[in-house]
A tleap script that builds the chain and sets N, CA, C and O, in Angstrom:
source leaprc.protein.ff14SB
mol = sequence {
  NMET SER TRP SER ALA THR VAL ALA ASN LYS
  GLN MET ASP LYS ARG GLY ASN LEU VAL VAL
  THR VAL GLU PHE THR ASP GLY VAL LYS THR
  ILE THR GLU ASP TYR ALA THR SER GLN GLY
  GLN PRO ASP GLY TRP LEU GLU GLU GLN VAL
  SER ARG LYS LEU LYS ALA LEU GLU ASP VAL
  THR ALA VAL VAL VAL PRO ALA ALA GLY THR
  VAL ILE GLN LYS LEU PRO GLU PRO THR PRO
  GLU PRO SER GLY ASP ALA GLN ARG ASP ALA
  TYR ALA ALA ASP ILE ASP ARG TYR ASN LYS
  TYR LEU ASN ALA VAL ARG LEU GLY VAL PRO
  VAL ASP LYS VAL GLN ASP PHE ILE ASP LEU
  LYS ALA ARG LEU VAL ALA ASN PHE GLN PRO
  GLU TYR LEU ASP LEU CPHE
}
set mol.1.N position { -97.397 18.367 39.894 }
set mol.1.CA position { -97.752 16.882 40.217 }
set mol.1.C position { -97.397 15.983 38.779 }
set mol.1.O position { -97.259 16.658 37.759 }
set mol.2.N position { -97.278 14.796 38.689 }
set mol.2.CA position { -96.313 14.679 37.851 }
set mol.2.C position { -97.796 13.681 36.652 }
set mol.2.O position { -98.960 13.693 37.050 }
set mol.3.N position { -97.516 13.142 35.653 }
set mol.3.CA position { -98.723 13.088 34.868 }
set mol.3.C position { -98.414 11.277 34.882 }
set mol.3.O position { -97.343 10.771 35.219 }
set mol.4.N position { -99.481 10.621 34.489 }
set mol.4.CA position { -99.485 9.290 34.419 }
set mol.4.C position { -100.264 9.302 33.315 }
set mol.4.O position { -100.872 10.243 32.805 }
set mol.5.N position { -100.170 7.875 32.912 }
set mol.5.CA position { -100.846 7.389 31.411 }
set mol.5.C position { -101.838 5.960 31.899 }
set mol.5.O position { -101.453 5.157 32.750 }
set mol.6.N position { -102.806 5.887 31.363 }
set mol.6.CA position { -103.776 4.542 30.821 }
set mol.6.C position { -104.120 4.490 29.756 }
set mol.6.O position { -104.421 5.314 28.892 }
set mol.7.N position { -104.049 3.017 29.860 }
set mol.7.CA position { -104.653 2.620 28.252 }
set mol.7.C position { -105.950 2.605 28.291 }
set mol.7.O position { -106.414 1.803 29.102 }
set mol.8.N position { -106.975 3.452 27.463 }
set mol.8.CA position { -108.233 3.899 27.604 }
set mol.8.C position { -109.069 2.745 27.005 }
set mol.8.O position { -109.980 2.132 27.562 }
set mol.9.N position { -108.383 2.501 25.260 }
set mol.9.CA position { -109.193 1.748 24.558 }
set mol.9.C position { -107.878 1.227 23.692 }
set mol.9.O position { -106.710 1.613 23.732 }
set mol.10.N position { -108.559 0.136 22.842 }
set mol.10.CA position { -107.772 -0.810 22.177 }
set mol.10.C position { -108.490 -1.359 21.103 }
set mol.10.O position { -109.212 -2.318 21.374 }
set mol.11.N position { -108.438 -0.857 19.640 }
set mol.11.CA position { -109.497 -1.150 18.664 }
set mol.11.C position { -108.955 -1.639 17.644 }
set mol.11.O position { -107.748 -1.480 17.826 }
set mol.12.N position { -109.198 -2.394 16.189 }
set mol.12.CA position { -108.684 -2.261 14.946 }
set mol.12.C position { -109.430 -1.336 13.833 }
set mol.12.O position { -110.416 -1.844 13.299 }
set mol.13.N position { -109.231 -0.650 13.624 }
set mol.13.CA position { -109.794 0.419 13.307 }
set mol.13.C position { -110.320 -0.278 11.663 }
set mol.13.O position { -109.752 -1.354 11.478 }
set mol.14.N position { -111.216 0.105 10.544 }
set mol.14.CA position { -111.693 -0.309 9.178 }
set mol.14.C position { -110.689 -0.505 8.429 }
set mol.14.O position { -110.840 -1.382 7.578 }
set mol.15.N position { -109.290 0.251 8.475 }
set mol.15.CA position { -108.416 -0.015 7.592 }
set mol.15.C position { -107.498 -0.875 7.782 }
set mol.15.O position { -106.700 -1.124 6.878 }
set mol.16.N position { -107.435 -1.485 8.979 }
set mol.16.CA position { -106.662 -2.435 9.557 }
set mol.16.C position { -105.693 -2.166 10.569 }
set mol.16.O position { -104.877 -2.973 11.014 }
set mol.17.N position { -105.864 -0.809 10.945 }
set mol.17.CA position { -104.749 0.104 12.167 }
set mol.17.C position { -105.097 -0.425 13.255 }
set mol.17.O position { -106.269 -0.462 13.629 }
set mol.18.N position { -104.057 -0.932 13.940 }
set mol.18.CA position { -104.366 -0.935 15.658 }
set mol.18.C position { -104.333 0.401 16.224 }
set mol.18.O position { -103.449 1.165 15.839 }
set mol.19.N position { -105.061 0.729 16.965 }
set mol.19.CA position { -105.293 1.934 17.392 }
set mol.19.C position { -105.476 1.875 19.086 }
set mol.19.O position { -106.429 1.316 19.628 }
set mol.20.N position { -104.426 2.530 19.776 }
set mol.20.CA position { -104.595 2.285 20.909 }
set mol.20.C position { -104.429 3.947 21.679 }
set mol.20.O position { -103.522 4.779 21.681 }
set mol.21.N position { -105.933 3.886 22.346 }
set mol.21.CA position { -105.922 5.392 23.171 }
set mol.21.C position { -105.422 5.331 24.392 }
set mol.21.O position { -105.685 4.416 25.173 }
set mol.22.N position { -104.554 6.437 24.687 }
set mol.22.CA position { -104.331 6.469 25.835 }
set mol.22.C position { -104.515 8.095 26.592 }
set mol.22.O position { -104.508 9.191 26.031 }
set mol.23.N position { -104.662 7.794 27.940 }
set mol.23.CA position { -105.248 8.862 28.577 }
set mol.23.C position { -104.154 9.506 29.641 }
set mol.23.O position { -103.652 8.812 30.526 }
set mol.24.N position { -103.827 10.957 29.455 }
set mol.24.CA position { -102.678 11.334 30.174 }
set mol.24.C position { -103.284 11.946 31.292 }
set mol.24.O position { -104.383 12.466 31.094 }
set mol.25.N position { -102.830 11.990 32.352 }
set mol.25.CA position { -103.631 13.114 33.666 }
set mol.25.C position { -102.605 13.402 34.388 }
set mol.25.O position { -101.579 12.744 34.558 }
set mol.26.N position { -102.953 14.568 34.877 }
set mol.26.CA position { -102.020 14.872 36.150 }
set mol.26.C position { -102.840 15.553 37.619 }
set mol.26.O position { -102.586 16.403 38.472 }
set mol.27.N position { -103.890 14.652 37.309 }
set mol.27.CA position { -104.878 14.938 38.437 }
set mol.27.C position { -106.063 15.508 38.136 }
set mol.27.O position { -107.235 15.181 38.327 }
set mol.28.N position { -105.298 16.812 37.411 }
set mol.28.CA position { -106.333 17.909 37.070 }
set mol.28.C position { -106.790 17.742 36.000 }
set mol.28.O position { -108.007 17.610 35.873 }
set mol.29.N position { -105.883 17.699 34.858 }
set mol.29.CA position { -105.656 17.714 33.317 }
set mol.29.C position { -106.030 16.145 32.840 }
set mol.29.O position { -105.481 15.169 33.351 }
set mol.30.N position { -106.841 16.069 31.997 }
set mol.30.CA position { -106.658 14.835 31.175 }
set mol.30.C position { -106.200 15.163 29.677 }
set mol.30.O position { -106.587 16.212 29.161 }
set mol.31.N position { -105.546 14.453 29.117 }
set mol.31.CA position { -105.314 14.453 27.365 }
set mol.31.C position { -105.414 13.349 27.262 }
set mol.31.O position { -104.902 12.514 28.007 }
set mol.32.N position { -106.187 13.120 26.188 }
set mol.32.CA position { -106.129 11.801 25.256 }
set mol.32.C position { -105.415 11.885 24.082 }
set mol.32.O position { -105.485 12.886 23.370 }
set mol.33.N position { -104.511 10.615 23.723 }
set mol.33.CA position { -103.962 10.371 22.337 }
set mol.33.C position { -104.052 9.380 21.885 }
set mol.33.O position { -104.129 8.401 22.628 }
set mol.34.N position { -104.076 9.259 20.734 }
set mol.34.CA position { -104.145 7.973 20.085 }
set mol.34.C position { -102.612 7.679 19.387 }
set mol.34.O position { -101.829 8.481 18.878 }
set mol.35.N position { -102.517 6.352 19.552 }
set mol.35.CA position { -101.158 5.579 18.798 }
set mol.35.C position { -101.727 4.448 18.158 }
set mol.35.O position { -102.323 3.512 18.691 }
set mol.36.N position { -101.332 4.743 16.240 }
set mol.36.CA position { -101.701 3.780 15.444 }
set mol.36.C position { -100.409 3.248 15.150 }
set mol.36.O position { -99.345 3.837 15.340 }
set mol.37.N position { -100.609 1.688 14.506 }
set mol.37.CA position { -99.862 1.333 13.619 }
set mol.37.C position { -100.682 0.143 12.876 }
set mol.37.O position { -101.646 -0.538 13.227 }
set mol.38.N position { -99.906 0.181 11.726 }
set mol.38.CA position { -100.579 -0.973 10.680 }
set mol.38.C position { -99.813 -1.619 10.625 }
set mol.38.O position { -100.004 -2.390 9.685 }
set mol.39.N position { -98.671 -1.867 11.275 }
set mol.39.CA position { -97.592 -3.077 11.188 }
set mol.39.C position { -97.287 -3.605 12.568 }
set mol.39.O position { -97.760 -3.215 13.635 }
set mol.40.N position { -96.218 -4.774 12.303 }
set mol.40.CA position { -96.144 -5.479 14.029 }
set mol.40.C position { -95.460 -4.254 14.157 }
set mol.40.O position { -95.206 -3.396 13.312 }
set mol.41.N position { -95.057 -4.358 16.061 }
set mol.41.CA position { -94.467 -3.635 16.455 }
set mol.41.C position { -93.352 -4.187 17.463 }
set mol.41.O position { -93.811 -5.165 18.052 }
set mol.42.N position { -92.185 -3.927 17.817 }
set mol.42.CA position { -91.266 -4.423 18.787 }
set mol.42.C position { -92.155 -4.628 20.281 }
set mol.42.O position { -93.260 -4.104 20.420 }
set mol.43.N position { -91.607 -5.332 21.195 }
set mol.43.CA position { -92.141 -5.485 22.388 }
set mol.43.C position { -91.685 -4.073 22.926 }
set mol.43.O position { -90.580 -3.641 22.596 }
set mol.44.N position { -92.425 -3.432 23.657 }
set mol.44.CA position { -92.451 -2.096 24.331 }
set mol.44.C position { -92.454 -0.619 23.504 }
set mol.44.O position { -92.087 0.470 23.944 }
set mol.45.N position { -92.882 -0.875 22.431 }
set mol.45.CA position { -93.050 0.015 21.498 }
set mol.45.C position { -94.279 1.219 21.992 }
set mol.45.O position { -94.202 2.446 21.916 }
set mol.46.N position { -95.289 0.449 22.460 }
set mol.46.CA position { -96.043 1.468 23.098 }
set mol.46.C position { -95.866 2.062 24.198 }
set mol.46.O position { -96.640 2.979 24.473 }
set mol.47.N position { -94.878 1.732 25.065 }
set mol.47.CA position { -94.330 2.138 26.664 }
set mol.47.C position { -93.335 3.519 26.001 }
set mol.47.O position { -93.333 4.681 26.407 }
set mol.48.N position { -92.616 2.977 24.981 }
set mol.48.CA position { -91.681 4.058 24.649 }
set mol.48.C position { -92.561 5.489 23.947 }
set mol.48.O position { -92.175 6.606 24.289 }
set mol.49.N position { -93.285 5.406 23.346 }
set mol.49.CA position { -94.151 6.246 22.734 }
set mol.49.C position { -94.865 7.235 24.012 }
set mol.49.O position { -94.890 8.462 24.111 }
set mol.50.N position { -95.316 6.369 24.752 }
set mol.50.CA position { -96.115 6.828 25.996 }
set mol.50.C position { -94.847 7.602 26.773 }
set mol.50.O position { -94.856 8.805 27.031 }
set mol.51.N position { -93.928 6.824 27.044 }
set mol.51.CA position { -92.793 7.425 27.714 }
set mol.51.C position { -92.297 8.926 27.294 }
set mol.51.O position { -92.336 9.845 28.112 }
set mol.52.N position { -91.860 9.092 26.050 }
set mol.52.CA position { -91.703 10.188 25.357 }
set mol.52.C position { -92.929 11.462 25.583 }
set mol.52.O position { -92.682 12.641 25.835 }
set mol.53.N position { -93.901 11.018 25.460 }
set mol.53.CA position { -94.950 11.497 25.783 }
set mol.53.C position { -94.847 12.230 27.369 }
set mol.53.O position { -94.405 13.354 27.609 }
set mol.54.N position { -95.277 11.451 28.140 }
set mol.54.CA position { -95.172 11.757 29.479 }
set mol.54.C position { -94.043 12.762 29.907 }
set mol.54.O position { -94.197 13.654 30.741 }
set mol.55.N position { -92.781 12.465 29.155 }
set mol.55.CA position { -91.340 13.347 29.123 }
set mol.55.C position { -91.864 15.119 28.914 }
set mol.55.O position { -91.680 16.143 29.570 }
set mol.56.N position { -92.638 14.762 27.553 }
set mol.56.CA position { -93.091 15.974 26.963 }
set mol.56.C position { -93.838 16.745 27.812 }
set mol.56.O position { -93.408 17.851 28.139 }
set mol.57.N position { -95.077 16.270 28.298 }
set mol.57.CA position { -95.869 16.763 29.121 }
set mol.57.C position { -95.112 17.298 30.188 }
set mol.57.O position { -95.019 18.508 30.392 }
set mol.58.N position { -94.438 16.213 31.040 }
set mol.58.CA position { -93.540 16.942 32.345 }
set mol.58.C position { -92.568 18.112 31.991 }
set mol.58.O position { -92.241 18.912 32.868 }
set mol.59.N position { -92.159 18.204 30.867 }
set mol.59.CA position { -91.074 19.571 30.165 }
set mol.59.C position { -92.183 20.974 30.111 }
set mol.59.O position { -91.970 22.131 30.473 }
set mol.60.N position { -93.258 20.437 29.592 }
set mol.60.CA position { -94.201 21.420 29.240 }
set mol.60.C position { -94.815 22.455 30.518 }
set mol.60.O position { -95.023 23.665 30.610 }
set mol.61.N position { -94.965 21.333 31.381 }
set mol.61.CA position { -95.755 21.764 32.745 }
set mol.61.C position { -94.561 22.720 33.500 }
set mol.61.O position { -94.817 23.695 34.207 }
set mol.62.N position { -93.504 22.324 33.254 }
set mol.62.CA position { -92.104 22.653 33.868 }
set mol.62.C position { -92.083 24.452 32.871 }
set mol.62.O position { -91.234 25.287 33.184 }
set mol.63.N position { -92.804 24.654 32.091 }
set mol.63.CA position { -92.165 26.039 31.326 }
set mol.63.C position { -92.746 27.158 32.451 }
set mol.63.O position { -93.871 27.269 32.938 }
set mol.64.N position { -91.531 27.931 32.660 }
set mol.64.CA position { -92.457 29.052 33.198 }
set mol.64.C position { -92.680 30.146 32.089 }
set mol.64.O position { -91.956 30.510 31.162 }
set mol.65.N position { -93.953 30.553 32.511 }
set mol.65.CA position { -94.729 31.641 31.829 }
set mol.65.C position { -95.021 32.789 32.636 }
set mol.65.O position { -95.394 32.716 33.807 }
set mol.66.N position { -94.833 33.925 31.949 }
set mol.66.CA position { -95.540 35.223 32.658 }
set mol.66.C position { -97.078 34.920 32.864 }
set mol.66.O position { -97.648 34.035 32.225 }
set mol.67.N position { -97.649 35.640 33.710 }
set mol.67.CA position { -98.960 35.573 34.333 }
set mol.67.C position { -99.878 36.180 32.959 }
set mol.67.O position { -99.201 36.857 32.185 }
set mol.68.N position { -100.767 36.069 32.737 }
set mol.68.CA position { -101.860 36.459 31.554 }
set mol.68.C position { -102.092 38.342 31.543 }
set mol.68.O position { -102.732 38.975 32.382 }
set mol.69.N position { -101.341 38.924 30.304 }
set mol.69.CA position { -101.730 40.313 30.688 }
set mol.69.C position { -100.493 41.023 30.480 }
set mol.69.O position { -100.436 42.179 30.060 }
set mol.70.N position { -99.243 40.112 30.864 }
set mol.70.CA position { -98.093 40.791 31.156 }
set mol.70.C position { -97.417 40.877 30.024 }
set mol.70.O position { -97.277 39.977 29.195 }
set mol.71.N position { -96.835 42.369 29.965 }
set mol.71.CA position { -96.015 42.854 28.704 }
set mol.71.C position { -94.950 42.195 28.630 }
set mol.71.O position { -94.442 41.963 29.727 }
set mol.72.N position { -94.272 41.696 27.509 }
set mol.72.CA position { -92.998 41.125 27.406 }
set mol.72.C position { -92.303 42.230 26.629 }
set mol.72.O position { -92.923 42.699 25.675 }
set mol.73.N position { -90.905 42.783 26.957 }
set mol.73.CA position { -90.486 43.246 26.209 }
set mol.73.C position { -89.425 42.679 25.366 }
set mol.73.O position { -89.050 41.569 25.743 }
set mol.74.N position { -88.861 43.137 24.354 }
set mol.74.CA position { -88.035 42.755 23.659 }
set mol.74.C position { -86.331 42.391 24.082 }
set mol.74.O position { -85.615 43.338 24.408 }
set mol.75.N position { -85.910 41.350 24.058 }
set mol.75.CA position { -84.656 40.996 24.807 }
set mol.75.C position { -83.248 41.911 24.439 }
set mol.75.O position { -82.950 41.791 23.251 }
set mol.76.N position { -82.704 42.436 24.898 }
set mol.76.CA position { -81.208 43.434 23.902 }
set mol.76.C position { -80.431 42.022 23.184 }
set mol.76.O position { -80.442 40.814 23.420 }
set mol.77.N position { -79.846 42.815 22.302 }
set mol.77.CA position { -79.381 41.885 21.331 }
set mol.77.C position { -77.976 41.572 22.433 }
set mol.77.O position { -77.422 42.366 23.193 }
set mol.78.N position { -77.725 40.366 22.221 }
set mol.78.CA position { -76.380 40.013 22.820 }
set mol.78.C position { -75.144 40.419 22.299 }
set mol.78.O position { -74.870 40.574 21.109 }
set mol.79.N position { -74.457 40.571 23.219 }
set mol.79.CA position { -73.007 41.234 22.626 }
set mol.79.C position { -72.269 39.812 22.534 }
set mol.79.O position { -72.558 38.875 23.279 }
set mol.80.N position { -71.442 39.764 21.697 }
set mol.80.CA position { -70.686 38.846 21.584 }
set mol.80.C position { -69.357 38.855 22.686 }
set mol.80.O position { -68.708 39.836 23.050 }
set mol.81.N position { -69.180 37.364 23.099 }
set mol.81.CA position { -68.070 37.464 24.598 }
set mol.81.C position { -66.569 37.785 23.636 }
set mol.81.O position { -66.279 37.005 22.728 }
set mol.82.N position { -65.764 38.883 23.916 }
set mol.82.CA position { -64.456 38.387 23.486 }
set mol.82.C position { -63.820 37.221 23.949 }
set mol.82.O position { -63.899 36.692 25.058 }
set mol.83.N position { -63.050 36.822 22.753 }
set mol.83.CA position { -62.339 35.849 22.468 }
set mol.83.C position { -61.142 35.507 23.469 }
set mol.83.O position { -60.664 34.402 23.728 }
set mol.84.N position { -60.778 36.822 23.980 }
set mol.84.CA position { -59.453 37.003 24.357 }
set mol.84.C position { -57.984 37.106 23.405 }
set mol.84.O position { -56.853 37.410 23.784 }
set mol.85.N position { -58.462 36.739 22.067 }
set mol.85.CA position { -57.588 36.898 21.029 }
set mol.85.C position { -57.846 38.097 20.034 }
set mol.85.O position { -58.594 38.019 19.060 }
set mol.86.N position { -57.133 39.210 20.405 }
set mol.86.CA position { -57.402 40.186 19.848 }
set mol.86.C position { -57.368 40.280 17.915 }
set mol.86.O position { -57.793 41.238 17.269 }
set mol.87.N position { -57.022 39.573 17.590 }
set mol.87.CA position { -56.975 39.257 15.896 }
set mol.87.C position { -58.260 38.378 15.539 }
set mol.87.O position { -59.018 38.617 14.599 }
set mol.88.N position { -58.357 37.524 16.272 }
set mol.88.CA position { -59.796 36.704 15.944 }
set mol.88.C position { -61.234 37.825 16.364 }
set mol.88.O position { -62.322 37.798 15.788 }
set mol.89.N position { -60.934 38.542 17.246 }
set mol.89.CA position { -62.022 39.365 17.572 }
set mol.89.C position { -62.125 40.418 16.354 }
set mol.89.O position { -63.177 40.797 15.840 }
set mol.90.N position { -60.934 40.777 16.027 }
set mol.90.CA position { -61.076 41.970 15.157 }
set mol.90.C position { -61.395 41.454 13.591 }
set mol.90.O position { -61.579 42.269 12.688 }
set mol.91.N position { -61.435 40.085 13.389 }
set mol.91.CA position { -61.496 39.237 12.243 }
set mol.91.C position { -63.161 38.948 12.199 }
set mol.91.O position { -63.780 38.757 11.153 }
set mol.92.N position { -63.661 38.954 13.330 }
set mol.92.CA position { -64.984 38.756 13.406 }
set mol.92.C position { -65.786 39.983 13.201 }
set mol.92.O position { -66.768 40.053 12.462 }
set mol.93.N position { -65.246 41.033 13.978 }
set mol.93.CA position { -66.011 42.537 13.448 }
set mol.93.C position { -65.727 42.856 12.287 }
set mol.93.O position { -66.465 43.691 11.764 }
set mol.94.N position { -64.636 42.342 11.531 }
set mol.94.CA position { -64.756 42.591 10.045 }
set mol.94.C position { -65.873 41.836 9.059 }
set mol.94.O position { -66.506 42.234 8.082 }
set mol.95.N position { -65.821 40.567 9.766 }
set mol.95.CA position { -66.971 39.958 8.861 }
set mol.95.C position { -68.136 40.717 9.063 }
set mol.95.O position { -68.700 41.324 8.153 }
set mol.96.N position { -68.526 40.696 10.288 }
set mol.96.CA position { -69.701 41.369 10.682 }
set mol.96.C position { -69.974 42.453 9.696 }
set mol.96.O position { -71.111 42.467 9.226 }
set mol.97.N position { -69.113 43.379 9.294 }
set mol.97.CA position { -69.309 44.504 9.296 }
set mol.97.C position { -69.482 44.315 7.135 }
set mol.97.O position { -70.255 44.903 6.379 }
set mol.98.N position { -68.491 43.359 6.850 }
set mol.98.CA position { -68.684 42.673 5.477 }
set mol.98.C position { -69.892 42.289 5.188 }
set mol.98.O position { -70.382 42.686 4.131 }
set mol.99.N position { -70.762 41.295 6.196 }
set mol.99.CA position { -71.942 41.047 5.962 }
set mol.99.C position { -72.851 42.266 5.656 }
set mol.99.O position { -73.632 42.230 4.705 }
set mol.100.N position { -72.757 43.216 6.372 }
set mol.100.CA position { -73.626 44.474 6.325 }
set mol.100.C position { -73.443 45.082 4.930 }
set mol.100.O position { -74.397 45.663 4.414 }
set mol.101.N position { -72.300 44.982 4.309 }
set mol.101.CA position { -72.110 45.533 3.164 }
set mol.101.C position { -73.210 44.723 1.746 }
set mol.101.O position { -74.048 45.097 0.926 }
set mol.102.N position { -72.452 43.309 2.208 }
set mol.102.CA position { -73.454 42.442 1.362 }
set mol.102.C position { -75.071 42.386 1.529 }
set mol.102.O position { -75.812 42.295 0.550 }
set mol.103.N position { -75.528 42.449 2.823 }
set mol.103.CA position { -77.048 42.957 2.741 }
set mol.103.C position { -77.288 44.228 1.878 }
set mol.103.O position { -78.280 44.220 1.149 }
set mol.104.N position { -76.434 45.378 1.888 }
set mol.104.CA position { -76.778 46.618 0.808 }
set mol.104.C position { -76.698 46.066 -0.444 }
set mol.104.O position { -77.614 46.373 -1.207 }
set mol.105.N position { -75.973 45.441 -0.798 }
set mol.105.CA position { -75.859 44.821 -2.050 }
set mol.105.C position { -76.845 44.101 -2.438 }
set mol.105.O position { -77.195 44.129 -3.618 }
set mol.106.N position { -77.455 43.346 -1.541 }
set mol.106.CA position { -78.792 42.354 -1.944 }
set mol.106.C position { -80.219 43.582 -2.050 }
set mol.106.O position { -81.347 43.412 -2.511 }
set mol.107.N position { -79.664 44.665 -1.494 }
set mol.107.CA position { -81.055 45.845 -1.750 }
set mol.107.C position { -80.320 46.712 -2.955 }
set mol.107.O position { -80.731 47.860 -3.126 }
set mol.108.N position { -79.405 46.289 -3.678 }
set mol.108.CA position { -78.855 47.210 -5.053 }
set mol.108.C position { -78.300 47.890 -4.580 }
set mol.108.O position { -78.470 48.885 -5.285 }
set mol.109.N position { -77.486 48.241 -3.585 }
set mol.109.CA position { -77.028 49.387 -3.300 }
set mol.109.C position { -75.399 49.098 -4.114 }
set mol.109.O position { -75.067 47.912 -4.121 }
set mol.110.N position { -74.701 49.798 -4.580 }
set mol.110.CA position { -73.805 49.520 -5.364 }
set mol.110.C position { -72.727 49.940 -4.200 }
set mol.110.O position { -72.770 50.926 -3.464 }
set mol.111.N position { -71.630 48.770 -4.264 }
set mol.111.CA position { -70.495 48.968 -3.316 }
set mol.111.C position { -69.134 48.615 -3.722 }
set mol.111.O position { -68.115 48.661 -3.032 }
set mol.112.N position { -69.267 48.255 -4.951 }
set mol.112.CA position { -68.168 47.634 -5.372 }
set mol.112.C position { -67.118 48.749 -5.680 }
set mol.112.O position { -65.990 48.280 -5.839 }
set mol.113.N position { -67.195 50.004 -5.794 }
set mol.113.CA position { -66.179 51.095 -5.781 }
set mol.113.C position { -66.005 51.984 -4.553 }
set mol.113.O position { -65.443 53.078 -4.599 }
set mol.114.N position { -66.634 51.327 -3.221 }
set mol.114.CA position { -66.433 52.101 -2.077 }
set mol.114.C position { -65.452 51.104 -1.686 }
set mol.114.O position { -65.428 49.873 -1.693 }
set mol.115.N position { -64.143 52.610 -1.126 }
set mol.115.CA position { -62.893 51.874 -1.047 }
set mol.115.C position { -63.191 51.124 0.506 }
set mol.115.O position { -62.700 50.023 0.757 }
set mol.116.N position { -63.772 51.622 1.174 }
set mol.116.CA position { -63.806 50.945 2.799 }
set mol.116.C position { -64.513 49.463 2.383 }
set mol.116.O position { -64.087 48.568 3.113 }
set mol.117.N position { -65.289 49.095 1.588 }
set mol.117.CA position { -65.380 47.795 1.536 }
set mol.117.C position { -64.498 47.025 0.306 }
set mol.117.O position { -64.345 45.807 0.402 }
set mol.118.N position { -64.151 47.463 -0.390 }
set mol.118.CA position { -62.534 47.114 -1.068 }
set mol.118.C position { -61.654 46.683 -0.250 }
set mol.118.O position { -61.164 45.555 -0.304 }
set mol.119.N position { -61.340 47.669 0.692 }
set mol.119.CA position { -60.478 47.435 1.945 }
set mol.119.C position { -60.450 46.336 2.736 }
set mol.119.O position { -59.425 45.692 2.959 }
set mol.120.N position { -61.671 46.052 3.234 }
set mol.120.CA position { -62.597 45.399 4.166 }
set mol.120.C position { -62.418 43.698 3.644 }
set mol.120.O position { -62.326 42.765 4.442 }
set mol.121.N position { -62.397 43.574 2.364 }
set mol.121.CA position { -62.340 42.248 1.688 }
set mol.121.C position { -61.201 42.072 1.480 }
set mol.121.O position { -60.987 40.876 1.676 }
set mol.122.N position { -60.028 42.733 1.094 }
set mol.122.CA position { -58.820 42.547 1.128 }
set mol.122.C position { -58.098 42.249 2.256 }
set mol.122.O position { -57.003 41.688 2.303 }
set mol.123.N position { -58.964 42.769 3.421 }
set mol.123.CA position { -58.147 42.549 4.883 }
set mol.123.C position { -58.928 41.037 5.208 }
set mol.123.O position { -58.195 40.346 5.916 }
set mol.124.N position { -59.948 40.503 4.940 }
set mol.124.CA position { -60.487 39.572 5.177 }
set mol.124.C position { -59.419 38.074 4.532 }
set mol.124.O position { -58.944 37.069 5.059 }
set mol.125.N position { -59.425 38.559 3.386 }
set mol.125.CA position { -58.297 37.814 2.466 }
set mol.125.C position { -57.186 37.633 3.114 }
set mol.125.O position { -57.036 36.442 3.388 }
set mol.126.N position { -56.248 38.375 3.519 }
set mol.126.CA position { -55.364 38.307 3.849 }
set mol.126.C position { -54.760 37.984 5.300 }
set mol.126.O position { -53.653 37.509 5.551 }
set mol.127.N position { -55.566 38.285 6.005 }
set mol.127.CA position { -56.082 37.680 7.325 }
set mol.127.C position { -56.612 36.765 7.695 }
set mol.127.O position { -56.693 36.541 8.903 }
set mol.128.N position { -57.170 35.901 6.718 }
set mol.128.CA position { -57.608 34.606 6.760 }
set mol.128.C position { -56.926 33.681 7.678 }
set mol.128.O position { -55.705 33.574 7.560 }
set mol.129.N position { -57.632 32.897 8.710 }
set mol.129.CA position { -56.599 31.308 9.584 }
set mol.129.C position { -57.852 30.617 9.259 }
set mol.129.O position { -58.977 31.111 9.176 }
set mol.130.N position { -57.457 29.294 9.072 }
set mol.130.CA position { -58.562 28.239 9.231 }
set mol.130.C position { -59.450 28.158 10.477 }
set mol.130.O position { -60.672 28.020 10.514 }
set mol.131.N position { -58.549 28.278 11.530 }
set mol.131.CA position { -59.369 28.572 12.781 }
set mol.131.C position { -60.723 29.635 12.714 }
set mol.131.O position { -61.770 29.607 13.361 }
set mol.132.N position { -60.362 30.347 11.912 }
set mol.132.CA position { -61.621 31.393 11.672 }
set mol.132.C position { -62.925 30.971 11.064 }
set mol.132.O position { -64.006 31.527 11.259 }
set mol.133.N position { -62.726 30.042 10.390 }
set mol.133.CA position { -64.105 29.342 9.841 }
set mol.133.C position { -65.315 29.600 10.266 }
set mol.133.O position { -66.276 30.064 9.651 }
set mol.134.N position { -65.167 29.133 11.805 }
set mol.134.CA position { -66.266 29.209 12.469 }
set mol.134.C position { -67.026 30.635 12.929 }
set mol.134.O position { -68.112 30.740 13.500 }
set mol.135.N position { -66.296 31.482 12.587 }
set mol.135.CA position { -67.155 32.726 12.430 }
set mol.135.C position { -68.050 33.156 11.040 }
set mol.135.O position { -68.982 33.958 10.974 }
set mol.136.N position { -67.624 32.589 10.287 }
set mol.136.CA position { -68.379 32.575 9.339 }
set mol.136.C position { -70.151 32.143 9.565 }
set mol.136.O position { -70.912 32.131 8.598 }
savepdb mol mol.pdb
quit
């Protein structure tokens, strides 16, 4: 069922704010929201705010959620799609491995003398292409 909105109240509070209370309903549930302003607003201001809220309510209503009590498993890690460019894919794999070394460094693991790390860094520098920037 779609949501609709009705202005339920309009008043000036003691601080000089115009407060408009809007009720949103889908025929079953009713939600109330206040829109306040202390300044002049262009024509259509409230309608714009209410339209955004109606869209948000429609979007939230459309969210598919498993039934209560359903056990949700962790999703598998996504596997990167090969680019079709073997050199680019190899470079991406090297960046991933290099980042793992950097995580080890953050933990205090000394890797600066590990030959694989040294070779990996040199390979990344030697094979860099400007179009690989998005891999970082």
